[in-house]
C-alpha positions as CSV (number, residue, x, y, z in Angstrom):
1,A,73.2,86.8,133.7
2,G,72.2,85.2,137.1
3,N,74.4,82.2,136.5
4,S,77.3,84.3,135.4
5,S,77.2,86.5,138.5
6,K,76.9,83.4,140.8
7,A,79.9,81.8,139.0
8,M,81.8,85.1,139.3
9,E,81.1,85.1,143.1
10,Y,82.3,81.5,143.5
11,F,85.5,82.1,141.5
12,E,86.3,85.1,143.7
13,I,85.8,83.0,146.8
14,S,88.0,80.3,145.3
15,I,90.7,82.8,144.6
16,E,90.7,84.0,148.2
17,I,90.9,80.4,149.6
18,R,93.6,79.3,147.1
19,Q,95.7,82.4,147.8
20,E,95.5,81.6,151.5
21,I,96.7,78.1,151.1
22,G,99.2,78.9,148.4
23,I,97.8,77.0,145.4
24,T,99.1,79.3,142.7
25,V,98.2,77.2,139.6
26,M,94.5,76.9,140.7
27,T,94.4,80.6,141.5
28,C,95.6,81.3,137.9
29,Y,92.9,79.0,136.5
30,S,90.3,80.9,138.5
31,Y,91.6,84.2,137.1
32,N,91.4,82.7,133.6
33,S,87.8,81.5,134.2
34,I,86.7,85.0,135.4
35,A,88.4,86.5,132.3
36,S,86.4,84.0,130.2
37,L,83.1,85.0,131.8
38,Y,83.9,88.7,131.2
39,F,84.7,87.9,127.6
40,R,81.4,86.2,127.0
41,Q,79.7,89.3,128.5
42,G,81.7,91.6,126.2
43,R,83.3,93.3,129.2
44,Y,86.7,93.4,127.7
45,K,88.4,95.8,130.1
46,E,87.7,93.4,133.0
47,C,88.5,90.5,130.8
48,L,91.9,91.9,130.1
49,E,92.5,92.6,133.8
50,Y,91.9,89.0,134.8
51,F,93.8,87.5,131.8
52,Y,96.8,89.6,132.8
53,K,96.5,88.4,136.4
54,A,96.4,84.8,135.2
55,L,99.3,85.4,132.7
56,E,101.5,86.9,135.5
57,G,100.8,83.9,137.8
58,F,101.4,81.3,135.1
59,E,104.7,83.1,134.1
60,K,105.9,83.0,137.7
61,I,105.4,79.3,137.9
62,N,106.7,78.7,134.3
63,H,103.4,77.1,133.2
64,L,104.2,77.6,129.5
65,S,101.2,76.0,127.9
66,S,98.9,78.3,129.8
67,V,101.1,81.3,129.1
68,A,100.8,80.5,125.4
69,A,97.0,80.0,125.6
70,I,96.5,83.3,127.4
71,N,98.6,85.2,124.9
72,D,96.4,83.7,122.2
73,N,93.3,84.8,124.0
74,L,94.8,88.3,124.6
75,G,95.4,88.5,120.8
76,I,91.8,87.7,120.2
77,I,90.6,90.3,122.6
78,Y,92.9,93.0,121.3
79,H,91.8,92.2,117.8
80,R,88.2,92.5,118.8
81,I,88.8,96.0,120.4
82,K,90.9,97.0,117.4
83,E,94.2,97.3,119.2
84,Y,95.9,95.6,116.4
85,A,99.6,96.0,117.4
86,K,98.9,94.4,120.8
87,A,97.0,91.6,119.1
88,E,99.8,90.9,116.8
89,D,102.4,90.9,119.6
90,H,100.3,88.4,121.6
91,F,99.7,86.1,118.7
92,F,103.4,86.0,117.9
93,A,104.2,85.3,121.6
94,A,101.7,82.4,121.5
95,I,103.1,81.0,118.3
96,E,106.7,81.0,119.7
97,L,105.6,79.2,122.8
98,Y,103.5,76.7,120.9
99,K,106.5,76.0,118.7
100,E,108.7,75.3,121.7
101,Q,106.0,72.9,122.9
102,K,105.6,71.4,119.4
103,N,101.9,72.0,119.6
104,T,100.9,71.9,115.9
105,F,97.2,72.3,116.5
106,K,97.6,75.5,118.5
107,I,100.2,76.9,116.1
108,I,97.6,76.4,113.3
109,K,94.9,78.2,115.4
110,A,97.3,81.1,116.2
111,Y,98.4,81.5,112.5
112,S,94.7,81.5,111.5
113,C,93.9,84.2,114.0
114,L,97.0,86.2,112.8
115,G,95.8,85.9,109.2
116,A,92.3,87.1,110.2
117,L,93.9,90.0,112.1
118,Y,95.9,91.1,109.0
119,S,92.8,90.8,106.8
120,S,90.7,93.0,109.1
121,Q,93.5,95.6,108.7
122,K,93.6,95.2,104.9
123,R,97.2,93.9,105.3
124,Y,96.5,91.1,102.7
125,E,100.2,90.4,101.9
126,D,100.9,89.7,105.6
127,G,97.7,87.6,105.8
128,I,98.9,85.5,102.9
129,V,102.3,84.9,104.6
130,S,100.4,83.8,107.7
131,Y,98.1,81.6,105.7
132,N,101.1,80.0,103.9
133,K,102.7,79.2,107.3
134,L,99.4,77.8,108.4
135,L,99.2,75.5,105.3
136,E,102.7,74.2,106.1
137,K,101.5,73.2,109.6
138,I,98.2,71.8,108.2
139,K,100.3,69.4,106.1
140,E,102.0,68.1,109.3
141,K,98.8,67.7,111.4
142,G,95.7,69.5,110.3
143,S,92.2,69.0,109.1
144,P,90.8,69.1,105.6
145,M,88.2,71.7,106.8
146,T,90.9,74.0,108.1
147,E,92.8,73.6,104.9
148,A,89.8,74.4,102.8
149,R,89.0,77.5,104.9
150,T,92.6,78.6,104.5
151,Y,92.4,78.3,100.8
152,L,89.2,80.4,100.9
153,N,90.9,83.0,103.0
154,M,93.9,83.2,100.7
155,A,91.5,83.5,97.7
156,W,89.8,86.4,99.4
157,S,93.1,88.1,100.2
158,Y,94.3,87.7,96.6
159,R,91.0,89.1,95.3
160,H,91.5,92.2,97.4
161,L,95.0,92.5,96.0
162,E,93.5,92.3,92.5
163,E,95.6,89.2,91.8
164,Y,92.6,87.4,90.2
165,D,94.4,84.4,88.7
166,K,95.8,83.5,92.2
167,A,92.4,84.2,93.8
168,T,90.7,81.9,91.3
169,S,93.2,79.2,91.9
170,Y,92.7,79.2,95.7
171,Y,88.9,79.5,95.3
172,Q,89.1,76.4,93.1
173,K,91.2,74.5,95.7
174,S,88.7,75.3,98.4
175,I,85.7,74.4,96.2
176,N,87.4,71.1,95.2
177,M,88.0,70.2,98.9
178,A,84.4,71.2,99.8
179,R,83.0,68.9,97.0
180,H,85.0,65.9,98.3
181,G,84.3,66.5,102.0
182,D,81.3,67.2,104.2
183,F,81.8,71.0,104.4
184,K,78.4,72.4,103.8
185,D,79.3,75.8,105.0
186,L,81.9,76.2,102.3
187,Q,79.6,75.1,99.4
């Protein structure tokens, strides 16, 4: 806690200095860092406040990669505090920006978060749609571990929908990948 409070103090000082000399992008990064500290402390109200300050600044200077990343982070926070509609909106905003930037890795991450969001709401059909989009991107540029986890998530979703043949098929795909890779946490 001592290190966090000292870090917070220094970030606040850096914001004041950066605002005085007009370094907008670095001010936004400081807001983002403060938001991250609050996130780690579970102080989501403060976290949201600082992420929105960073988002506003990055939008003003058209720093789209940071706008996308902050939308992704906001989706994660809103998911955590069970404000699902806001989480979904932010994940979709992030996905659209990542698509514009052709950032396949980040698209994969955002679709994975969106699938988890749907699963936590028992919206399994929507989760499966997200996981299928995720699998399309994984084929472009993904990792076998992410693919195996996605198959596992799809199996879980189909099991909850009582579509046991499909669930079994996806469990088997995940197991086969785990057997051929070094994925101890999937075995």
